[in-house]
N, C-alpha and C positions, 0 to 999 in steps of 0.2 A: 142450150145455155140457160142457167137459172140465176136470177138476180135476187138477192135477199140478204138477211142478217143471220149469222150463226154464232153460237157460243162455243168456244173450243178451249181446251186446257192443253198447255204446252210447257214442257220443262226445258229450261235453257240454263247454261252456265256462263257467267260473265264476271269480270273483275270490277268491283266497285270500290273506289277510293273514298273513304270517309273523310270528313274534314279533319279529324284527329290525325289520320295517316298522312294527309297532305301537309299538315303542320309539322309532323315529325320529320318528313323528308326535307321540308324547307329549312328547319333548324339544323339538320345534319350538314347541308351544303352551305350554310351561312359561314362567312369568316368571322373573326372576332368583332370587328366593327359593326358588321351587319347584324350579328346576333345581339349585340348590345343595343342597337337602335330598335330592333324588334321587341326586345324585352321592355324597353322604355315605353313603347307603344302599348304593350300589354298592361304595364303598370298603370297607365292612364285610363284604360278601359275596364280593368278588373279590380274592384275595390278589395277583393280578398287577398290579392298578391301584395307583397311588400319586399323591398330589397334589403338584404342583410347588411349589418354594419361592418366596418373595416376590421374590428377586433375579432368578429366571428369569422371573417374571411381568413385570418391567420390560423384559427383553429381548424378550419376546413382544409387548409393547405397541408395539415399533418395527417389527413385521412388517407388510407391506403386505397388505391383505385384498382383493386383486384376484382376478379369476376364474382367471387363469393359475396363480397360486400355489395356489389351492384345487384346481384340477385336478391340479397336480403332487403335492400332498399326498395326494389320493385315489389316484393311481397308486402312490405309495410305500406307502400302507397296503395296497393291493391286492397289490402285489408282495411285501410282507413276509408277508402272510397266506398267499399261494400258496407262497412259499418254505418257510415253516414247515410247511405242510401236506405238501409233498413230503418234507421232512426227517423229519417224524413218520411218514409212510408208510414211508420207508426204515428207520427205527428198528424199526417193527413187523415189516417183512419180515426184517430182520436178526435180530430176537429170536426169530422162529419158524423161520428157515432154518438153513442149515448154516454160516453165517458165524461167524467167531471173535469173541471179546470185543473185540479191537482195532477191528473195523469199527464196532461200536456206539459206542465211544468217539470214533471219527472223526466220526460223524454229529453227535454232541453238540458236538464242537469246532467243526464247520463252522457250526452254528447260532450259537454264541457269537461266533465270528469275524465272522459276518454282521452281528450287531448292532453290534459295535465298529467295523467298517469303514464302515458306512453313515454314521455320525456325523450323525444327523438334526438339521437346524437347527430343525425345528418343536418348539417348547417342549412341545406336548401329547404328544410321544413321547420326549423327551430324558430320559436317565437322570439321576437326582438325585445331588447331592453334598451330604453332610451335614457340618456343622461344629458341634461342641458349643459353641464360643465365639461363635456367631452369634446373640447375644441383645441386641437393641437395643430400648430403650424410649423412647417419646416421648409428650408430652401429647396428641398426636392420637389415641392409642390409647384414651383414656379420655373419658367423657362426664360432664357435670355432673349432679348430682342435683337435680331440681326439687323445690321445696317443695310439699307437698300442703296442702289447706285444713285438715285436722285438725292437722297439725304447726304451721301458722301460728297457729291459735287456741290450741293448747296452750301455745305459747310466751308468748302474751299472758296466758293464765290464771294463769301463775306470778306475775305482778306485779299481778294484780287484788286490790283490798282486800276479800278474802273469807276466811272462816274455813276451816280445813282440811277440815271436814266439807262445807262448801259447795263447795270445790274438787272434791271427789269427785263431787258432783252436776254440776258444770260439765263434768267429763271425760265423764260419761255423756251429757250433752246434746250435746257436740261430736261424740262418736262416733256419735250417732244421726242426724246431719245427712246429707242426700243430697248428690250431687255439685254441685248448684246452690246449696247452702248453706241449704236450707229445712228446717224441722222435719218429722220423720216421725212424731213422737209428740206427744200432747197433754200439757198440764201434769199432768192427773190420772193419766195412764198413767205418766209419769215418777215422780210422787210414790209411786204404788203399787209400782213396780219398785224404787225406792230406799228405800222404807219411811220417807218423810219427809213433812213437812207441805207442802201446796201453796204456802204463803206463802214457804217457803225456796226452792222451785223458781222462783217468780216473781222473787225477789231475785237469784238467780244468772242467770236469763234476762235480766233488765234489765241486768245487768253485761255479759253477752255481747253485747247489742245495742249497746254502746259500742265493741266491738272493730272492728278493721279486717279485712275490708272492710265498709263500711257496708251495713246491710240484712241481714247474716247472721243466721241463727237466727230468721227471720220465719216466721209460720204460713202466710201467703199473700202474693200479689203486692201487695195494697193495703198490708199492714203493712210489707212490704219497702220500698216507695216512701216511705211516711211516715217510716220510720226514717232513710232517706237525706236526706229534706228536713230532718229534725231535725238531722242532722249538719252540713249545709251552711248552715243558718240560713234556708232558704227556705220553711219551713212557715208558711203563713198560713191564715186561715179559708177563703178562696176555694180555695186549692190543696188543702186537706184535704177540702172538699166535692166538688171535682172528682174526686179520687182515690177517695173512698169511694162516689160515686154515678154518676160519668159516665165511667169508663174506656173502656167500649165506645163511647161517643159520641166520645171523643178519638181512638180508633183509626179510626173512620169519618170523622173530620174534620168532625163536625157541630157546629162551634163556635158557629154562630148560635143553634142550639137551646139549648145550654148557657147562653149569654149571656142569652137571653130568660128562661129559668127562674130564673137566679140574679140577674137584674136588674142586670147589669154590661155593660160594652162588650165587643164582639167582640175588640177589640185586647187587652184585659186577659186574656181567655180564651186568646188566641193566645200571649201571653207565658207563661201557666201551662202551656200545651201544649208549648211549646218547652222549658221547664224540665223537664217530666216526661220528655220524649224524651231528655234528657241523662242520666237515671238508668239504673242497671244492673238489669234485671229478674232477672238470675241472677248474684248476686255471687260465687258459688263457682266459676264457670267459668273465671275468670282464673288459677286454680291448676291444678297438674298433677293429672290424674286417675289412678286406680289401674290403668287399662287400659294394655296394652302399646303403646308407640309404634311405628308402622310407618314405615320410611323408604323413600324411592323411590331406586332405583339406576338411572340411565339406561342403556339397552342401546346406544344410538347417540349419537354426538357429531357435531354439525353446526357447522362453523366456516367463516367467510368468509376466504379466503386469496387475495390478489391479485385481488379482485373476483369470485371464484367460490366457490360453496358446496361444501365438501368434506365428504363423509360418511366416518366411520370408526367401527369397532366398538369399544365400550368394553371393552378386554381385561380390565380389572380386575373386570368383572362376570361374566366367563366362567370357569368352573373350569378349571384347568390340570392335565391328566392325563398320565401317562406310565407306562411299564412299570417296575415296582419293581426296584431293584438287587438286592433279595433273591431275585428270580426266577432270576438267574444261578446262585446257589448251589443252589437247589432243582433246577434243570435238570441240573446236574452230578451230583446225587445220584439222578437218576431213571433211570439207565441200565438197571438190573435190575428196574424196577418198571413194567410196561406200564400198570397201572391209574393210576399217578401221572402217567405221560406222557399218557394219554388225558384225565385231569382237567385238567392244565395246558394241553393243546391247546384244550379247550373254553373255559377261562378266558381264554386269550390271544385267541381269536377274539372272545369277548364283549367283551373290553377294547378291541380294535381297532375293533369296530363302534361301541362307545360313543363313542370318540374321534372316529371318522369322523362320527357323527351330530351331535356337538356342533359340529364344523367345518362341517358342512352347514347346521346351524341358523344359525350366524354368517353364512354366505354368503347364505342365503335372506333373512334380515333385512336384510342389507346391500343386496341387490338391490332389495328392496321399498322400503326407505326412500330409496334413491337415486332411484328413479322418483317417489316422493312429493315429494321435495325439488325435483326438476326441474319437476314439474307445479305446485307451489305456490311457485315462486320469488318471485312478486309479494308473497305474504304475508310472507316473510322480509325483503323489501326495504321494504315500506310499511305492514305491520301487519294486524290482523284484518279491516279493511274490505275487503281484497283477497283474502280466502280464497275459492277457487273450489269449486264442487261437485265431488265426487270419489266414485267408486264402486269397489267391489272388482273389478268386471269390468274397468274401465279399467286398473287396475294389473296385473291378471292377464294381460291381453293384452299389456301393455307388457313384462312380465318373462318371459312365456311359461310360466306355471304356472297351476294351477287356482285358482278363487276361494276354495275352502276352505283352500288352502295360504296364500293371502294373509291370510285371516281368522285362521288359527292363528299366523302370524308376527307379527301386530300385537296380538294379545290380551295385555293386561297389560304391554306393552312401552312404554318411555318414551324420549323423545328430548330431549337437551340441545342447545339452539340459542341463537344470539344474542338471540332473542326470549323466551327462558325455557325452562322444562322443560314439555313437553307429552306427554300420552299420544298414541301414534301414531294412535289412533282419532280424535283430534280433527280430523285433516285429512281424514277421510272423512265428508262431510256432504251432505245433500240441500239443495235450494234451488229457486229459480225462475229463469225466463229473463228477462233484461233487455230493454229496448226495442230494443237493438242486436243482439239475438240471443245475447249472451254469457250464461253461467251465473253466477248469484250465489248463494252459499251462505246458509243460514239464519243462520249465525253472523255473517256480514257484515251481514245485515239487522238483527240484534239490536244490533250495534255502532252502526249508523246510528240506531236508535231510542234507544239510550242517549245518544248525542250530542245528539239533538233534545231529549230531556228535560232534559239538563244545561244547555242553552242557552236554555230557555224562560223566560218571565216567570212567576215563582211566583204572582203575583196573577191571572194569566190563562193557566193551563197549556193545552197542546195536548190536544184530544180525540183519540180513535183515528181519527176521520175526518180530522181535520187532519193527522195523521201520514201517512195514506194519500196525501194530496195532496202533502205535502213529499217523501215517498219517490218518488212519481211524477215529481216534478221532477228527481230524481237517476237516473231511468231504471229504477226498481224498481216494477213493477206488481203489487201484492198487494191483497187485500181487507181490509176493516176487521176481520173476524173473525180473520184471520191476524195482524194487528197486535196485537189483544187477546191472542191466544194467546202470541205471542213476549214481550209485555210481562209477562204473568203468569209465564212461565218465568223471567224475570229479576227477579221480585219487585218490579216497579215498580207502584205504586198507580195507580188510575184518576185521571182529571183532577179529579174532584170531591174525591178524598181528598188530592190533591197541592196543592190550592189553599190559598194563604195570604191572610190578611186584613190 
């Protein structure tokens, strides 16, 4: 056994992800909001980058997102980067060699002239033009302010026949309600917190129970429903007994048991059950919540033009980036500062790569969605019942990219189509094989089940086994367990709970 040091040469192959590649992957999987946030961060850290104006965005929306255009843009970005690299190299050589000051100025002038002569049509690299007078306002820039439940109740409290001290108690009660409008504190807790008698709290609470929406400030579901019945004049001895003692049986549709114990007809219990189902179990949810509303911005638009479905990228959802006009001035002043030139060179390359990555993201999403629309054309023509099974592998083979790239390109992305707005993931679904060998998606089967339930006789609803037979007649061969699974996923009750008397 020999101990010592040796020098050896070894060849290995391994995949190394550069920072640029990691950035491109991240940009591809970002949704619209995440991409916008990322771009805003880059705008803060990279002085070369600048966001395009709204007028230029409109011009960009008219650009064609074809593969040839994308290839041309990529060549232009590559050429621009290479040219600048050569110019920067020449500047470094001139600054360290025996050339005169005039040669350095000539290199800078060549670079500036290069930018102006190219006159890029692509909005993502076009230099911006500013106008201080370009300030237009429209009502579309503003959103309405939704009324919250506390605001709605506070407004009614002003006109309630209560003393000033009681109104203070009322404000405390209203502010303690949860988002659904239920009490979170007991009467004794409120009395101790406000240092008042429990009788005063009860008086104020009774007044709030008369407010709109009916059922607000209830202690539990039973009290909420009773208050609503009191409002609409439907509170009877039978309905009160059903709500207080048989709510679970109502939910399970055990109307015969309730009728037998109360000594009334099943028809009468059915009427009470129907009336209870019209009540609102969460009276506060009809008002705006305190949570931030999140809006969906579709990344892809699908339109039917001259009998064909045309896919286009929603340009308004993509950040428009370009080289800042301020960069020209900084470049002119960087002749005698090699450190500044090096910094600007890195920033420019970073900016070009970011612009290129965003363009590549647009093109990848466009290619993937185009393949999806082509495959699911029957869905757009005839509706959800004609949705086919589709996997990531099928689209990856069609587009010529990896499955992981397809997954990233559809993650969190939405499509606006004549059928509505859908998450692109909606079109990727598993399913079963039909009797004719064709593939039928699970969403299509759910649509058929929903259609069967909507057309059934309420007094004799179809069981899961009955649905298996009806689906078999339509060429869909699935088990009773699968039918029950799909029914539960759609929140459709079993046949015993759907039956009406």
